[in-house]
C-alpha positions in Angstrom: 10.4 -7.6 41.6 6.8 -6.8 40.7 8.0 -3.2 39.3 10.6 -5.0 37.1 8.1 -7.4 35.5 5.6 -4.5 34.9 8.1 -2.4 33.4 9.3 -5.3 31.0 5.8 -6.0 30.2 5.4 -2.3 29.2 8.5 -2.3 27.1 7.3 -5.3 25.2 4.0 -3.9 24.5 5.5 -0.8 23.1 7.9 -2.7 21.2 5.1 -5.0 19.5 3.1 -2.1 18.7 5.5 -0.5 16.5 5.5 -3.8 14.5 1.8 -4.0 13.9 0.6 -4.3 10.4 -1.1 -1.2 8.7 -4.0 -3.0 7.3 -6.3 -5.3 9.3 -5.0 -8.9 9.5 -8.1 -10.3 8.2 -7.9 -8.4 5.1 -4.3 -9.3 4.7 -5.2 -13.0 5.2 -7.9 -12.9 2.8 -5.6 -11.6 0.1 -3.6 -13.9 -2.3 0.0 -13.1 -1.5 1.3 -15.6 -4.1 -0.1 -13.4 -6.9 2.9 -11.4 -8.1 2.3 -7.9 -9.9 3.9 -9.0 -13.1 1.8 -12.0 -13.4 -1.3 -10.1 -12.7 -0.5 -7.6 -15.4 0.3 -10.2 -17.9 -3.0 -12.4 -17.1 -5.4 -10.2 -15.5 -8.4 -12.3 -16.5 -7.0 -15.3 -14.7 -7.4 -13.5 -11.3 -10.6 -11.9 -11.6 -12.4 -11.8 -8.3 -9.0 -12.5 -6.4 -8.0 -10.1 -3.5 -4.4 -9.0 -3.9 -2.0 -6.8 -1.9 0.1 -4.3 -3.5 1.7 -0.9 -3.0 3.3 1.8 -4.7 3.3 5.7 -5.3 0.3 7.7 -6.5 0.8 9.1 -9.9 -2.7 10.8 -10.2 -6.2 10.6 -8.6 -9.6 11.5 -10.1 -13.2 11.8 -8.9 -16.4 10.7 -10.9 -20.0 10.2 -10.4 -19.3 6.6 -9.0 -16.5 7.4 -6.7 -12.7 7.9 -7.0 -9.7 6.2 -8.9 -6.1 6.5 -8.7 -3.2 5.5 -10.8 -0.5 3.7 -8.8 3.2 3.0 -10.0 3.8 -0.4 -8.3 6.7 -0.8 -6.1 7.9 -3.7 -3.9 6.7 -3.9 -0.4 9.2 -3.8 2.5 8.8 -3.5 6.2 5.3 -3.4 7.6 4.2 -3.6 3.8 5.7 0.1 3.1 6.4 0.6 -0.5 10.1 0.8 -1.1 11.2 4.1 -2.9 13.8 2.9 -5.3 13.9 2.4 -9.2 12.2 -1.0 -9.0 8.6 -1.3 -10.4 6.8 -3.7 -12.7 4.4 -1.1 -14.0 1.1 0.7 -13.1 -2.3 -0.3 -11.7 -5.5 1.5 -11.1 -7.5 1.4 -7.8 -11.2 2.4 -7.5 -13.4 3.3 -4.6 -16.8 4.4 -3.8 -15.5 7.0 -1.6 -14.5 10.5 -2.7 -10.8 11.2 -2.4 -9.3 14.7 -2.0 -6.5 15.0 -4.4 -4.6 17.0 -1.9 -4.6 14.0 0.4 -4.0 11.4 -2.3 -1.4 13.5 -3.9 1.2 12.6 -6.4 4.1 10.8 -5.1 2.5 9.7 -1.8 2.9 6.0 -0.9 0.0 3.8 -0.7 -0.6 0.2 0.2 -3.9 -1.4 -0.8 -5.6 -4.7 -0.9 -8.2 -4.8 -3.7 -10.5 -7.1 -5.6 -9.3 -7.7 -9.3 -12.1 -6.4 -11.5 -10.5 -6.7 -14.9 -8.2 -4.5 -17.1 -8.6 -0.9 -18.2 -6.9 0.6 -21.2 -6.0 4.2 -21.0 -3.7 6.7 -22.8 -0.1 6.9 -21.3 2.0 9.5 -23.2 2.1 8.4 -26.8 0.6 4.9 -26.3 -2.1 2.9 -24.7 -1.5 1.2 -21.4 -3.4 -1.9 -19.9 -3.9 -1.2 -16.2 -5.0 -4.0 -13.9 -8.1 -2.7 -12.1 -8.6 -3.3 -8.4 -11.7 -2.3 -6.4 -10.4 -1.3 -2.9 -11.1 -3.3 0.0 -8.7 -1.6 2.4 -5.9 0.8 1.9 -3.1 2.7 4.0 -1.6 6.0 3.0 1.8 6.3 4.3 2.7 9.6 6.3 4.6 12.2 4.3 8.4 11.9 4.6 8.5 8.1 5.5 11.2 6.5 3.6 11.7 2.9 2.7 14.1 1.7 0.2 16.8 -1.0 -0.3 19.0 0.2 2.5 18.1 -0.7 6.1 17.4 1.9 8.8 16.3 1.7 12.4 14.0 4.3 13.9 12.5 4.0 17.6 10.6 6.9 19.3 8.8 6.8 22.7 6.0 9.3 23.3 7.0 13.0 23.8 10.7 12.0 24.3 11.6 12.0 20.4 13.6 9.5 18.6 16.4 7.5 20.0 
């Protein structure tokens, strides 16, 4: 009986570890999850100083004397806060960090989830127009591994150590 209890406990730990959030719980809890991206974009000044949680795909990244920035195409967040790869978006936003980001790591099309403090709005050229980007100072982020997929369809993936996927 003791072996069975320990084995069941091990399976429970393995299952729960696969559901852990990709950002620290304290940072997630400190963010205002009621602020929707479209509302932030329309009324950025109203949310100055607030921490928000958004995700999307990286459009471009750059480095300057004060750190790095990335332009992100907003996407809805799905399971484990992973940006969904579908055609839904409410726009773009900029994230800034004092870190130096390598554009081979923060590459175009890679998914990112970020908690950032709203610092204002920045206008930049976008094609033949000027676009107003909500500007977030990064508090914590998660870059998703290449090849992960999340979308409106559901899927199930389970792996166990060196034994592969089931």
